[in-house]
Structures are given as structure tokens and as C-alpha cells.
DOGUTOR-30513 format. One record per residue (C-alpha): residue in three letters; x, y, z; residue number from 1. Coordinates in Angstrom, 3 decimals. Last residue first. Layout:
atom code = ALA xx = X yy = Y zz = Z pos = NUM
...
REM end
This chain:
atom code = PRO xx = -0.993 yy = 6.223 zz = -25.213 pos = 294
atom code = HIS xx = -0.527 yy = 3.175 zz = -27.425 pos = 293
atom code = GLU xx = -3.625 yy = 1.139 zz = -28.125 pos = 292
atom code = ALA xx = -3.847 yy = -2.522 zz = -27.211 pos = 291
atom code = PRO xx = -3.574 yy = -5.245 zz = -29.806 pos = 290
atom code = GLY xx = -5.825 yy = -8.269 zz = -29.421 pos = 289
atom code = GLN xx = -6.346 yy = -10.367 zz = -26.341 pos = 288
atom code = SER xx = -7.103 yy = -14.036 zz = -26.735 pos = 287
atom code = ARG xx = -9.984 yy = -16.000 zz = -25.269 pos = 286
atom code = HIS xx = -10.766 yy = -19.046 zz = -23.189 pos = 285
atom code = PRO xx = -13.722 yy = -18.005 zz = -21.061 pos = 284
atom code = GLY xx = -13.437 yy = -17.052 zz = -17.381 pos = 283
atom code = GLY xx = -9.981 yy = -17.428 zz = -15.873 pos = 282
atom code = PRO xx = -10.885 yy = -19.899 zz = -13.153 pos = 281
atom code = ARG xx = -14.636 yy = -20.505 zz = -13.292 pos = 280
atom code = ASP xx = -17.767 yy = -18.350 zz = -13.181 pos = 279
atom code = ALA xx = -17.966 yy = -17.591 zz = -16.905 pos = 278
atom code = HIS xx = -17.206 yy = -14.012 zz = -17.817 pos = 277
atom code = GLN xx = -19.641 yy = -11.130 zz = -18.347 pos = 276
atom code = PRO xx = -17.972 yy = -8.319 zz = -20.235 pos = 275
atom code = ARG xx = -17.386 yy = -5.136 zz = -18.168 pos = 274
atom code = GLU xx = -18.956 yy = -2.094 zz = -19.783 pos = 273
atom code = ASP xx = -22.035 yy = -2.400 zz = -17.531 pos = 272
atom code = ALA xx = -20.094 yy = -0.999 zz = -14.588 pos = 271
atom code = ARG xx = -19.463 yy = 2.232 zz = -16.448 pos = 270
atom code = ASP xx = -16.202 yy = 4.066 zz = -17.151 pos = 269
atom code = PRO xx = -14.224 yy = 0.978 zz = -16.147 pos = 268
atom code = PHE xx = -12.463 yy = 1.373 zz = -12.804 pos = 267
atom code = VAL xx = -8.953 yy = 2.441 zz = -11.780 pos = 266
atom code = THR xx = -7.884 yy = 2.226 zz = -8.148 pos = 265
atom code = THR xx = -5.042 yy = 4.304 zz = -6.671 pos = 264
atom code = GLY xx = -3.403 yy = 3.308 zz = -3.406 pos = 263
atom code = THR xx = -3.520 yy = 4.335 zz = 0.237 pos = 262
atom code = GLY xx = -7.100 yy = 3.292 zz = 0.786 pos = 261
atom code = ARG xx = -10.360 yy = 3.092 zz = -1.096 pos = 260
atom code = ASP xx = -11.461 yy = 0.323 zz = -3.447 pos = 259
atom code = HIS xx = -9.962 yy = -2.198 zz = -1.052 pos = 258
atom code = PHE xx = -8.672 yy = -5.519 zz = -2.387 pos = 257
atom code = GLY xx = -4.959 yy = -4.822 zz = -2.671 pos = 256
atom code = GLU xx = -4.568 yy = -2.823 zz = 0.507 pos = 255
atom code = ARG xx = -4.298 yy = -5.247 zz = 3.426 pos = 254
atom code = LEU xx = -3.807 yy = -8.519 zz = 1.519 pos = 253
atom code = LEU xx = -1.238 yy = -7.339 zz = -1.031 pos = 252
atom code = ALA xx = 0.257 yy = -4.810 zz = 1.369 pos = 251
atom code = GLY xx = 1.323 yy = -7.470 zz = 3.880 pos = 250
atom code = PRO xx = 4.583 yy = -5.670 zz = 4.597 pos = 249
atom code = VAL xx = 4.515 yy = -2.115 zz = 3.140 pos = 248
atom code = ARG xx = 7.116 yy = -1.488 zz = 0.425 pos = 247
atom code = GLY xx = 4.638 yy = -2.768 zz = -2.170 pos = 246
atom code = ASP xx = 2.774 yy = 0.530 zz = -2.201 pos = 245
atom code = ILE xx = -0.414 yy = 0.021 zz = -4.209 pos = 244
atom code = VAL xx = -1.657 yy = 0.423 zz = -7.789 pos = 243
atom code = ARG xx = -5.134 yy = -1.071 zz = -8.317 pos = 242
atom code = ALA xx = -6.948 yy = -2.259 zz = -11.431 pos = 241
atom code = ALA xx = -10.688 yy = -2.935 zz = -11.225 pos = 240
atom code = ARG xx = -13.337 yy = -5.113 zz = -12.907 pos = 239
atom code = VAL xx = -11.001 yy = -6.460 zz = -15.600 pos = 238
atom code = GLY xx = -12.841 yy = -6.426 zz = -18.936 pos = 237
atom code = ALA xx = -10.224 yy = -5.445 zz = -21.523 pos = 236
atom code = ARG xx = -10.846 yy = -1.736 zz = -20.924 pos = 235
atom code = VAL xx = -10.107 yy = -2.325 zz = -17.244 pos = 234
atom code = ALA xx = -6.791 yy = -3.989 zz = -18.107 pos = 233
atom code = ARG xx = -5.669 yy = -1.497 zz = -20.743 pos = 232
atom code = LEU xx = -6.132 yy = 1.411 zz = -18.360 pos = 231
atom code = CYS xx = -4.281 yy = -0.325 zz = -15.537 pos = 230
atom code = GLY xx = -1.429 yy = -1.186 zz = -17.896 pos = 229
atom code = GLU xx = -1.203 yy = 2.412 zz = -19.093 pos = 228
atom code = MET xx = -1.079 yy = 3.429 zz = -15.439 pos = 227
atom code = LYS xx = 1.886 yy = 1.189 zz = -14.736 pos = 226
atom code = PRO xx = 3.502 yy = 1.809 zz = -18.134 pos = 225
atom code = VAL xx = 3.569 yy = 5.607 zz = -17.540 pos = 224
atom code = MET xx = 4.395 yy = 5.519 zz = -13.811 pos = 223
atom code = GLY xx = 7.895 yy = 4.319 zz = -14.651 pos = 222
atom code = GLY xx = 8.920 yy = 7.660 zz = -16.078 pos = 221
atom code = THR xx = 6.472 yy = 10.459 zz = -16.849 pos = 220
atom code = LEU xx = 2.764 yy = 11.240 zz = -16.752 pos = 219
atom code = GLY xx = 1.141 yy = 14.186 zz = -18.535 pos = 218
atom code = PRO xx = -0.023 yy = 12.230 zz = -21.575 pos = 217
atom code = LEU xx = -1.713 yy = 9.691 zz = -19.252 pos = 216
atom code = LEU xx = -4.076 yy = 12.099 zz = -17.477 pos = 215
atom code = ALA xx = -6.890 yy = 12.126 zz = -20.067 pos = 214
atom code = ASP xx = -6.848 yy = 8.346 zz = -20.365 pos = 213
atom code = LEU xx = -6.977 yy = 8.140 zz = -16.575 pos = 212
atom code = GLU xx = -10.200 yy = 10.146 zz = -16.470 pos = 211
atom code = ALA xx = -11.721 yy = 8.028 zz = -19.250 pos = 210
atom code = ALA xx = -10.801 yy = 4.788 zz = -17.481 pos = 209
atom code = THR xx = -12.388 yy = 6.018 zz = -14.280 pos = 208
atom code = LEU xx = -10.141 yy = 7.077 zz = -11.445 pos = 207
atom code = ARG xx = -10.244 yy = 6.512 zz = -7.694 pos = 206
atom code = GLU xx = -7.878 yy = 7.207 zz = -4.787 pos = 205
atom code = ILE xx = -5.735 yy = 9.948 zz = -6.309 pos = 204
atom code = VAL xx = -2.810 yy = 10.313 zz = -3.915 pos = 203
atom code = GLU xx = -2.478 yy = 13.871 zz = -2.637 pos = 202
atom code = GLY xx = 0.217 yy = 16.102 zz = -4.043 pos = 201
atom code = GLY xx = 3.622 yy = 15.172 zz = -5.375 pos = 200
atom code = ALA xx = 5.875 yy = 16.713 zz = -8.031 pos = 199
atom code = PRO xx = 5.642 yy = 13.723 zz = -10.393 pos = 198
atom code = TRP xx = 2.657 yy = 13.792 zz = -10.639 pos = 197
atom code = ASP xx = 0.456 yy = 16.522 zz = -9.234 pos = 196
atom code = ALA xx = -2.529 yy = 14.354 zz = -8.241 pos = 195
atom code = HIS xx = -0.251 yy = 11.579 zz = -7.033 pos = 194
atom code = LEU xx = -0.688 yy = 8.099 zz = -8.488 pos = 193
atom code = GLY xx = -0.218 yy = 5.477 zz = -5.777 pos = 192
atom code = ALA xx = 1.712 yy = 5.017 zz = -2.531 pos = 191
atom code = VAL xx = 5.033 yy = 4.717 zz = -4.340 pos = 190
atom code = ASP xx = 7.514 yy = 1.884 zz = -4.820 pos = 189
atom code = THR xx = 5.263 yy = -0.531 zz = -6.743 pos = 188
atom code = LEU xx = 2.840 yy = -3.422 zz = -6.355 pos = 187
atom code = VAL xx = 0.334 yy = -3.582 zz = -9.213 pos = 186
atom code = ILE xx = -2.931 yy = -5.408 zz = -8.523 pos = 185
atom code = LEU xx = -5.146 yy = -6.452 zz = -11.445 pos = 184
atom code = ARG xx = -8.616 yy = -7.556 zz = -10.410 pos = 183
atom code = GLU xx = -11.475 yy = -9.874 zz = -11.318 pos = 182
atom code = ALA xx = -9.437 yy = -11.511 zz = -14.029 pos = 181
atom code = GLY xx = -11.045 yy = -12.537 zz = -17.319 pos = 180
atom code = LEU xx = -7.892 yy = -14.483 zz = -18.161 pos = 179
atom code = ALA xx = -7.210 yy = -12.515 zz = -21.362 pos = 178
atom code = GLY xx = -7.647 yy = -9.162 zz = -19.619 pos = 177
atom code = ALA xx = -5.445 yy = -10.053 zz = -16.666 pos = 176
atom code = LEU xx = -2.798 yy = -11.536 zz = -18.957 pos = 175
atom code = ALA xx = -2.545 yy = -8.343 zz = -21.011 pos = 174
atom code = ALA xx = -2.422 yy = -6.187 zz = -17.882 pos = 173
atom code = ALA xx = 0.334 yy = -8.315 zz = -16.358 pos = 172
atom code = ALA xx = 2.389 yy = -8.026 zz = -19.552 pos = 171
atom code = LEU xx = 1.871 yy = -4.249 zz = -19.503 pos = 170
atom code = ASP xx = 3.110 yy = -3.909 zz = -15.936 pos = 169
atom code = ALA xx = 5.992 yy = -6.319 zz = -16.617 pos = 168
atom code = ASN xx = 7.309 yy = -4.303 zz = -19.574 pos = 167
atom code = VAL xx = 7.898 yy = -6.800 zz = -22.356 pos = 166
atom code = ASN xx = 11.373 yy = -7.857 zz = -23.521 pos = 165
atom code = TYR xx = 10.920 yy = -9.498 zz = -26.886 pos = 164
atom code = VAL xx = 12.055 yy = -12.787 zz = -28.412 pos = 163
atom code = GLU xx = 12.125 yy = -13.599 zz = -32.134 pos = 162
atom code = GLY xx = 10.211 yy = -16.654 zz = -33.318 pos = 161
atom code = GLU xx = 8.915 yy = -15.162 zz = -36.551 pos = 160
atom code = ALA xx = 5.552 yy = -14.076 zz = -35.094 pos = 159
atom code = GLY xx = 7.275 yy = -12.667 zz = -32.038 pos = 158
atom code = ARG xx = 7.780 yy = -14.389 zz = -28.708 pos = 157
atom code = ALA xx = 7.209 yy = -12.831 zz = -25.330 pos = 156
atom code = LEU xx = 9.082 yy = -12.216 zz = -22.098 pos = 155
atom code = PRO xx = 7.457 yy = -10.928 zz = -18.939 pos = 154
atom code = SER xx = 8.382 yy = -13.760 zz = -16.518 pos = 153
atom code = VAL xx = 5.266 yy = -15.503 zz = -15.199 pos = 152
atom code = VAL xx = 4.722 yy = -17.168 zz = -11.844 pos = 151
atom code = PRO xx = 1.680 yy = -19.439 zz = -12.206 pos = 150
atom code = VAL xx = 0.218 yy = -20.419 zz = -8.815 pos = 149
atom code = ARG xx = -1.211 yy = -23.962 zz = -8.793 pos = 148
atom code = ARG xx = -4.705 yy = -25.014 zz = -7.762 pos = 147
atom code = ARG xx = -4.969 yy = -27.657 zz = -10.513 pos = 146
atom code = SER xx = -7.478 yy = -25.573 zz = -12.485 pos = 145
atom code = LEU xx = -5.128 yy = -22.633 zz = -12.142 pos = 144
atom code = LEU xx = -2.336 yy = -24.584 zz = -13.843 pos = 143
atom code = ALA xx = -4.570 yy = -25.514 zz = -16.765 pos = 142
atom code = LEU xx = -5.737 yy = -21.916 zz = -17.060 pos = 141
atom code = ILE xx = -2.113 yy = -20.780 zz = -17.243 pos = 140
atom code = THR xx = -1.340 yy = -23.222 zz = -20.049 pos = 139
atom code = GLU xx = -4.478 yy = -22.341 zz = -22.012 pos = 138
atom code = PRO xx = -4.171 yy = -18.541 zz = -21.711 pos = 137
atom code = ASP xx = -2.991 yy = -17.846 zz = -25.283 pos = 136
atom code = VAL xx = -2.469 yy = -14.087 zz = -25.262 pos = 135
atom code = ARG xx = -2.074 yy = -12.026 zz = -28.424 pos = 134
atom code = VAL xx = -0.868 yy = -8.525 zz = -29.293 pos = 133
atom code = VAL xx = 1.586 yy = -7.964 zz = -26.456 pos = 132
atom code = ASP xx = 3.863 yy = -4.983 zz = -27.085 pos = 131
atom code = GLY xx = 7.522 yy = -5.886 zz = -27.319 pos = 130
atom code = VAL xx = 10.842 yy = -4.222 zz = -26.623 pos = 129
atom code = LEU xx = 13.738 yy = -5.468 zz = -28.736 pos = 128
atom code = GLY xx = 15.121 yy = -2.043 zz = -29.599 pos = 127
atom code = ILE xx = 14.022 yy = 1.298 zz = -28.165 pos = 126
atom code = ASP xx = 13.104 yy = 3.084 zz = -31.414 pos = 125
atom code = VAL xx = 11.420 yy = 6.409 zz = -30.653 pos = 124
atom code = PRO xx = 7.895 yy = 7.206 zz = -31.871 pos = 123
atom code = ALA xx = 6.716 yy = 10.854 zz = -31.797 pos = 122
atom code = GLY xx = 3.989 yy = 12.435 zz = -29.667 pos = 121
atom code = ASP xx = 6.384 yy = 14.254 zz = -27.362 pos = 120
atom code = VAL xx = 8.165 yy = 10.940 zz = -26.684 pos = 119
atom code = TRP xx = 6.455 yy = 7.658 zz = -27.523 pos = 118
atom code = ALA xx = 8.475 yy = 4.496 zz = -26.989 pos = 117
atom code = PRO xx = 8.494 yy = 2.111 zz = -29.886 pos = 116
atom code = ARG xx = 6.919 yy = -1.323 zz = -30.041 pos = 115
atom code = ARG xx = 8.062 yy = -4.584 zz = -31.612 pos = 114
atom code = VAL xx = 5.257 yy = -7.098 zz = -31.857 pos = 113
atom code = ALA xx = 4.250 yy = -9.540 zz = -29.159 pos = 112
atom code = THR xx = 2.920 yy = -13.039 zz = -28.578 pos = 111
atom code = LEU xx = 2.398 yy = -14.169 zz = -24.992 pos = 110
atom code = THR xx = 1.489 yy = -17.730 zz = -23.974 pos = 109
atom code = HIS xx = 3.263 yy = -19.203 zz = -26.993 pos = 108
atom code = ALA xx = 3.560 yy = -22.511 zz = -25.072 pos = 107
atom code = ASP xx = 6.399 yy = -20.891 zz = -23.116 pos = 106
atom code = GLU xx = 7.560 yy = -17.529 zz = -24.488 pos = 105
atom code = GLY xx = 5.512 yy = -15.652 zz = -21.886 pos = 104
atom code = THR xx = 7.801 yy = -17.187 zz = -19.307 pos = 103
atom code = LEU xx = 7.095 yy = -20.007 zz = -16.906 pos = 102
atom code = GLY xx = 7.385 yy = -20.804 zz = -13.207 pos = 101
atom code = VAL xx = 5.093 yy = -23.142 zz = -11.268 pos = 100
atom code = ALA xx = 4.014 yy = -22.461 zz = -7.695 pos = 99
atom code = LEU xx = 2.157 yy = -24.674 zz = -5.199 pos = 98
atom code = PRO xx = 4.238 yy = -27.604 zz = -3.964 pos = 97
atom code = GLY xx = 4.018 yy = -26.493 zz = -0.316 pos = 96
atom code = HIS xx = 4.661 yy = -23.417 zz = 1.838 pos = 95
atom code = ALA xx = 8.351 yy = -23.145 zz = 0.869 pos = 94
atom code = ASN xx = 6.927 yy = -23.405 zz = -2.630 pos = 93
atom code = ILE xx = 5.988 yy = -19.737 zz = -2.532 pos = 92
atom code = LEU xx = 9.546 yy = -18.677 zz = -1.701 pos = 91
atom code = GLY xx = 11.022 yy = -21.074 zz = -4.267 pos = 90
atom code = VAL xx = 8.764 yy = -19.829 zz = -7.065 pos = 89
atom code = ILE xx = 9.744 yy = -16.252 zz = -6.242 pos = 88
atom code = GLU xx = 13.460 yy = -17.132 zz = -6.269 pos = 87
atom code = ARG xx = 13.185 yy = -19.087 zz = -9.527 pos = 86
atom code = GLN xx = 11.432 yy = -16.194 zz = -11.240 pos = 85
atom code = VAL xx = 14.104 yy = -13.726 zz = -10.155 pos = 84
atom code = GLN xx = 17.113 yy = -15.787 zz = -11.169 pos = 83
atom code = GLY xx = 17.006 yy = -17.762 zz = -14.408 pos = 82
atom code = ALA xx = 13.800 yy = -16.504 zz = -16.002 pos = 81
atom code = LEU xx = 14.108 yy = -12.792 zz = -15.221 pos = 80
atom code = VAL xx = 17.875 yy = -12.427 zz = -14.802 pos = 79
atom code = MET xx = 18.993 yy = -14.541 zz = -17.749 pos = 78
atom code = ARG xx = 16.256 yy = -13.272 zz = -20.062 pos = 77
atom code = VAL xx = 17.068 yy = -9.643 zz = -19.282 pos = 76
atom code = VAL xx = 20.811 yy = -10.266 zz = -19.668 pos = 75
atom code = ASP xx = 20.363 yy = -11.764 zz = -23.143 pos = 74
atom code = LEU xx = 17.979 yy = -8.910 zz = -23.995 pos = 73
atom code = VAL xx = 20.686 yy = -6.362 zz = -23.097 pos = 72
atom code = GLU xx = 23.039 yy = -7.921 zz = -25.641 pos = 71
atom code = PRO xx = 20.309 yy = -7.923 zz = -28.320 pos = 70
atom code = THR xx = 19.650 yy = -4.236 zz = -27.538 pos = 69
atom code = THR xx = 16.827 yy = -3.306 zz = -25.180 pos = 68
atom code = VAL xx = 16.084 yy = 0.308 zz = -24.217 pos = 67
atom code = ARG xx = 14.102 yy = -0.188 zz = -21.010 pos = 66
atom code = LEU xx = 10.674 yy = 1.470 zz = -20.961 pos = 65
atom code = GLY xx = 9.645 yy = 4.376 zz = -18.696 pos = 64
atom code = ALA xx = 9.341 yy = 6.882 zz = -21.539 pos = 63
atom code = THR xx = 12.899 yy = 6.012 zz = -22.611 pos = 62
atom code = PHE xx = 15.159 yy = 4.044 zz = -20.292 pos = 61
atom code = ARG xx = 18.902 yy = 3.427 zz = -20.472 pos = 60
atom code = VAL xx = 21.366 yy = 1.126 zz = -18.738 pos = 59
atom code = GLU xx = 24.379 yy = 0.717 zz = -21.025 pos = 58
atom code = LEU xx = 26.468 yy = -2.439 zz = -20.818 pos = 57
atom code = ASP xx = 29.674 yy = -2.552 zz = -18.746 pos = 56
atom code = LEU xx = 28.993 yy = -6.138 zz = -17.605 pos = 55
atom code = ARG xx = 28.736 yy = -5.007 zz = -13.967 pos = 54
atom code = THR xx = 26.412 yy = -2.207 zz = -15.066 pos = 53
atom code = LEU xx = 24.207 yy = -4.638 zz = -16.974 pos = 52
atom code = LEU xx = 24.092 yy = -6.869 zz = -13.888 pos = 51
atom code = SER xx = 22.868 yy = -4.044 zz = -11.677 pos = 50
atom code = SER xx = 20.338 yy = -2.842 zz = -14.262 pos = 49
atom code = ILE xx = 18.822 yy = -6.323 zz = -14.535 pos = 48
atom code = ARG xx = 18.605 yy = -6.711 zz = -10.754 pos = 47
atom code = PRO xx = 16.994 yy = -3.291 zz = -10.373 pos = 46
atom code = GLY xx = 14.481 yy = -3.992 zz = -13.188 pos = 45
atom code = GLY xx = 13.308 yy = -7.440 zz = -12.178 pos = 44
atom code = GLY xx = 9.606 yy = -7.536 zz = -12.905 pos = 43
atom code = HIS xx = 7.186 yy = -10.226 zz = -11.889 pos = 42
atom code = VAL xx = 3.828 yy = -11.501 zz = -13.082 pos = 41
atom code = VAL xx = 2.026 yy = -13.531 zz = -10.414 pos = 40
atom code = VAL xx = -1.305 yy = -15.252 zz = -11.061 pos = 39
atom code = PRO xx = -3.539 yy = -15.736 zz = -8.021 pos = 38
atom code = HIS xx = -6.670 yy = -17.930 zz = -8.135 pos = 37
atom code = VAL xx = -8.666 yy = -17.092 zz = -4.985 pos = 36
atom code = GLY xx = -10.067 yy = -19.939 zz = -2.865 pos = 35
atom code = ALA xx = -8.900 yy = -18.711 zz = 0.536 pos = 34
atom code = ARG xx = -5.965 yy = -21.132 zz = 0.380 pos = 33
atom code = LEU xx = -4.746 yy = -19.435 zz = -2.785 pos = 32
atom code = LEU xx = -5.060 yy = -15.977 zz = -1.281 pos = 31
atom code = THR xx = -3.109 yy = -17.047 zz = 1.817 pos = 30
atom code = VAL xx = -0.408 yy = -18.562 zz = -0.415 pos = 29
atom code = VAL xx = -0.039 yy = -15.242 zz = -2.257 pos = 28
atom code = ASP xx = 0.138 yy = -13.324 zz = 1.016 pos = 27
atom code = ARG xx = 2.814 yy = -15.684 zz = 2.357 pos = 26
atom code = ALA xx = 4.888 yy = -15.160 zz = -0.807 pos = 25
atom code = PHE xx = 4.570 yy = -11.389 zz = -0.456 pos = 24
atom code = SER xx = 5.726 yy = -11.492 zz = 3.166 pos = 23
atom code = ARG xx = 8.737 yy = -13.605 zz = 2.176 pos = 22
atom code = GLN xx = 9.694 yy = -11.120 zz = -0.533 pos = 21
atom code = LEU xx = 9.122 yy = -8.217 zz = 1.858 pos = 20
atom code = ALA xx = 11.532 yy = -9.761 zz = 4.371 pos = 19
atom code = GLU xx = 14.115 yy = -10.416 zz = 1.651 pos = 18
atom code = ASP xx = 14.046 yy = -6.856 zz = 0.294 pos = 17
atom code = VAL xx = 15.073 yy = -6.703 zz = -3.382 pos = 16
atom code = MET xx = 11.701 yy = -7.588 zz = -4.923 pos = 15
atom code = ALA xx = 9.714 yy = -5.454 zz = -2.483 pos = 14
atom code = HIS xx = 11.608 yy = -2.391 zz = -3.715 pos = 13
atom code = GLY xx = 9.819 yy = -2.434 zz = -7.062 pos = 12
atom code = GLY xx = 8.026 yy = -5.379 zz = -8.566 pos = 11
atom code = PHE xx = 5.290 yy = -7.969 zz = -8.225 pos = 10
atom code = LYS xx = 2.434 yy = -7.589 zz = -10.704 pos = 9
atom code = VAL xx = -0.522 yy = -9.486 zz = -9.290 pos = 8
atom code = VAL xx = -3.274 yy = -11.000 zz = -11.431 pos = 7
atom code = VAL xx = -6.373 yy = -12.008 zz = -9.474 pos = 6
atom code = VAL xx = -8.609 yy = -14.785 zz = -10.818 pos = 5
atom code = LYS xx = -11.904 yy = -15.385 zz = -9.033 pos = 4
atom code = GLY xx = -13.167 yy = -18.565 zz = -7.348 pos = 3
atom code = ALA xx = -13.271 yy = -16.925 zz = -3.943 pos = 2
atom code = MET xx = -13.229 yy = -13.144 zz = -4.285 pos = 1
REM end
């Protein structure tokens, strides 16, 4: 994995447990020192919901995506860029001057259009929620070339300068594809995708893109954007996308790079479908176009 880009979505219970936060930061630094180029994309859902409740603003999700009014967006931006991102950057930088925080708004890194949620095959308006349609990786590539760890808040600009809340799983997938990442790793609060989701059953260890595509309509809640992100990533050229249990200390190093284990790994339908990228941080400079809705 030395010399390769790995995009890590950091979210779930690990973000509100101080010991897990410190463990995650150590794992990221270990990857960097081993020659890997980690890029961190973080969520912040529990913190956002907590502050919305304190401010007497509605907390509502549709198809796993946060309904985002202008008032909710103000809170999202405050929590993501002003609190969560700064904490992650600080934890990594406790090991040296390594991490740099930015949002998808910065340097037009992420450009999005307004997206609906899809419920029973019909679109539902959920406000200022964006779907990434373009990635400009130049700023992140510049940081990687200087052996820095970009920590990215999932916010994006629109064509007219408006700001969108982007699901962190989908933002991570868009960045992974545009950077020519070797792997997308999604840390979450479950062991992986269960065969009888959401009722339970054994964790599905391996899925091809086509197999996941067939399963997506039957998924619910927060697993929808996670698995949609994995599908988008491998179809954009990422070699593998893996969902693992972030509640386990050291999970990023112990589980993130195994094709078999406690998590679920998604692969392209055929190995030869993966575009060949240059052997340098991020592969070629390229932008990612619109991704399909499930």
C-alpha cells in the first residue's frame, strides 16, 4: 500500500468516544509513516443532532439523509468545520505537524447540485442537501505531495455559490474516485452489511458492484448512503471499498486492509474494469462527474 491513496470516512460511535478518537488518530499517523497517503473525510451526525435539539430545531432524516433547512445548514457548517474537524486535526497533530483541515467549499474542491431523497421510487425534497458532481483534487494532491493528511468536512459549493450539506459517505466516495484511491474505508457502528438487513443475519464479506446494485433498493436508513458510496467508489475506479466496525480500537489498521474479516468489502465486477492510474499520490488529476442515484 505504500505510495497509494486511502480515503477513510470517520464517523459513528468512534467520533464521540475519546479513546476511539485517539486510537483513530494513531492509526492514521501509522499509515502516513508507512508511506500510505491517507485522506480523512469525517461526519458529525450525533453532534449536529445534539446541537439542533438544544436549539429547538427539528432533527429529521429521509432515506438516511438529513433534511437540511437553511437554519439546519448553519448548524451543520458550525459543527463540522468549527468543531469536529478541528478536533480531528488536533488529535493527529499531537503526533507532529501532519494534518490540515479544509471543507469541500475550499478551493472549489467539491461542487454539488441539490439532490432529493428517493422513497418508494419517488423523489422527496430534503432541502440543502447536495450530490457531488465535480471534484477538483488539486488542493488535496498538493497536501499529499507534502506528506500532509487532509481532513475534509463534507460541505460543497453549488454553481451559484450556494452551500450544500453532503452526506459524508458520499463525499468520501467522490473524493476516492477523483483521487484514484486504492481503497475507500468506511468506519461505522455495525460490523458490516448483514445478509438480512436490517433484521440481522451473517455479515456479507464480499460483494461485486453488480451484486450490491441489486441489493441497494432493499436497504434502509444510514446503510443506504454507506453502500451507495461504496458502489460509486468502485465504479469510479477505486480497487475496493470496505465498511468496518469503527467501535473496535485499532479497526482501521486491523480490519481496513483485509479483503476478508468482520466487515463488508465491495469490488468492481471485474478486475480489468479499474482504470490504470499513475503511480503517484492521487493518480492523475481528474474530476468526477455526476453519480447515479439508486
